[in-house]
C-alpha positions in Angstrom: -0.5 -0.4 -0.1 1.7 3.0 -1.3 1.8 5.7 1.8 0.6 9.8 0.6 1.7 12.6 2.1 0.8 14.2 5.3 -0.1 17.7 5.7 3.1 18.7 7.7 5.4 17.7 4.6 2.8 19.5 2.0 3.2 22.7 4.1 7.0 22.3 4.6 7.1 21.8 0.9 5.2 24.9 0.1 7.1 27.0 2.7 10.6 26.2 0.7 8.7 26.9 -2.7 7.8 30.2 -1.5 11.4 30.8 0.0 13.0 29.9 -3.5 10.5 32.0 -5.3 11.0 35.1 -3.1 14.4 35.0 -3.6 14.2 33.9 -7.1 12.3 37.0 -8.4 14.1 39.1 -5.7 17.5 38.5 -8.0 15.5 38.9 -11.3 14.1 42.3 -10.2 17.8 43.8 -8.9 19.1 43.0 -12.1 16.1 44.4 -13.7 17.3 47.4 -12.0 20.5 47.2 -12.5 20.0 46.8 -16.5 18.1 50.1 -16.6 20.5 51.7 -14.4 23.3 50.8 -16.4 21.2 51.1 -19.9 20.7 55.2 -18.1 24.1 55.6 -17.0 25.5 54.8 -20.8 22.9 57.2 -22.3 23.5 60.1 -20.0 27.4 59.3 -20.6 26.3 59.6 -24.1 24.5 62.6 -23.5 27.1 64.5 -21.5 29.9 64.3 -24.1 27.6 65.3 -26.8 26.3 68.5 -24.6 30.0 69.3 -23.4 30.9 69.7 -27.2 28.2 72.5 -27.7 29.4 74.1 -24.7 33.0 73.8 -25.7 32.1 75.4 -29.0 29.9 77.8 -27.5 32.6 79.1 -25.7 35.3 79.6 -28.0 32.3 80.9 -30.5 31.4 83.9 -28.6 34.5 83.9 -26.1 35.0 83.6 -22.5 33.2 85.6 -19.6 34.7 87.0 -16.7 32.5 85.7 -14.4 31.5 82.1 -13.0 28.6 80.8 -15.7 25.9 78.7 -15.3 23.8 76.7 -18.2 20.7 74.2 -18.1 18.8 72.3 -20.6 16.9 69.3 -20.9 16.9 66.0 -23.9 13.2 66.4 -24.8 14.2 67.2 -28.5 16.6 63.8 -28.0 13.6 61.6 -26.8 15.0 61.2 -23.4 12.5 62.3 -21.6 13.3 63.6 -18.0 17.4 63.9 -18.9 18.0 67.1 -18.0 21.6 69.3 -17.7 23.5 71.8 -15.8 26.8 73.5 -16.5 29.2 75.9 -14.2 31.6 77.1 -16.5 34.2 78.7 -13.9 37.2 81.0 -14.1 40.3 78.9 -13.6 42.2 80.8 -10.2 46.2 79.4 -10.2 47.2 79.5 -6.9 49.8 82.3 -5.4 52.6 79.7 -5.1 52.4 78.9 -8.9 54.6 81.7 -9.6 56.9 80.2 -6.9 57.0 76.4 -8.5 57.5 77.9 -12.1 60.3 80.1 -11.7 61.8 77.1 -9.6 61.1 74.6 -12.5 62.8 76.8 -14.6 65.3 77.9 -13.5 66.4 74.2 -12.4 65.6 73.0 -15.7 67.8 75.9 -17.8 70.5 76.8 -15.3 70.7 73.4 -12.7 69.5 72.6 -9.6 70.7 75.4 -6.7 72.5 72.6 -4.8 74.6 71.7 -7.8 73.5 68.0 -8.2 72.5 68.6 -11.7 72.9 70.5 -14.7 71.0 72.2 -16.5 70.1 73.0 -20.4 72.1 76.2 -20.6 74.8 75.4 -18.0 77.9 76.8 -18.8 76.8 79.1 -21.3 78.3 82.2 -21.4 75.7 85.7 -20.9 72.7 83.6 -20.2 72.3 84.1 -16.9 71.7 87.7 -17.8 68.1 86.6 -19.4 67.1 85.3 -16.1 65.4 88.6 -14.3 63.6 89.3 -17.8 62.7 85.2 -17.8 61.5 85.6 -14.2 59.9 89.1 -14.6 57.6 87.4 -17.4 56.6 84.1 -15.5 53.3 86.6 -13.8 52.5 87.8 -17.4 52.2 84.1 -18.6 50.2 82.5 -15.3 47.6 85.7 -15.9 47.3 84.9 -19.3 46.6 81.2 -18.4 44.0 82.0 -16.1 42.5 84.2 -18.7 42.3 81.5 -21.5 41.3 78.3 -19.2 37.6 77.7 -18.6 36.1 74.6 -15.9 33.5 73.2 -16.9 32.0 70.8 -14.6 28.9 69.1 -16.4 25.9 67.6 -14.3 23.6 64.9 -15.8 20.3 63.9 -13.8 16.9 61.7 -14.7 14.5 60.1 -12.5 15.7 57.1 -10.6 13.5 55.5 -7.6 12.3 58.6 -5.5 14.8 60.4 -6.1 17.8 61.2 -9.3 20.1 59.9 -10.6 23.8 62.2 -11.4 26.3 61.6 -13.7 29.4 64.6 -13.6 31.8 65.3 -16.0 34.5 68.1 -16.0 36.7 69.4 -18.6 39.4 71.9 -19.2 38.7 74.7 -21.8 41.6 76.6 -23.4 41.6 79.5 -26.1 45.0 79.9 -27.2 44.5 82.7 -30.1 44.0 86.3 -29.6 41.4 88.7 -30.3 37.1 87.7 -30.8 35.4 85.1 -32.2 37.3 85.0 -35.8 40.4 84.1 -34.2 38.9 82.0 -31.7 40.9 78.4 -32.3 38.5 75.7 -34.1 36.5 73.2 -30.7 38.5 70.0 -30.8 37.7 66.9 -28.5 40.8 64.6 -27.9 42.6 66.8 -29.9 40.5 66.0 -33.7 38.8 68.7 -34.5 35.1 69.0 -34.5 33.4 68.7 -37.7 31.4 72.0 -38.8 27.5 70.8 -38.6 25.4 72.2 -41.6 22.2 74.1 -40.5 
């Protein structure tokens, strides 16, 4: 005579099944969430790169402002509802000690270290030492020029995520090496490669 399952055995089996299904569903839900987050991060990285190119092109075309600028917008027209961007363009202020460090570096490279342990490129060349005060005197001007020609751009991309918002922040330095207005502005580049103009 075959013996059937008792009520206790059935209840234990159902409890094990319920726990297993709960763990499986939770794992699957977490996997879906991670996949969606990875997809959003990938889209945010792509949009951040595109927006940074637009900001760089605008800065190099219109010229730098002497004050901190803020820009914002969204990507609704690109098909990414809920994704927004906020950019801060700041003047790069080099620290006061940068001048002294640059003087020491130039002096060491050209004339060797002060302790005599290493020689510079112009060590022993007659008459070159007379030009050192002139070179050193130009360093503050060079540092001021560097600050005037450089801007730090901090770009934040945000999107809805759960009860809050996910964010991706990137930063880039934009440098204008040409003097004058927009006519003398260098063409924008990314990674050293020129950006092809887009037809209107």
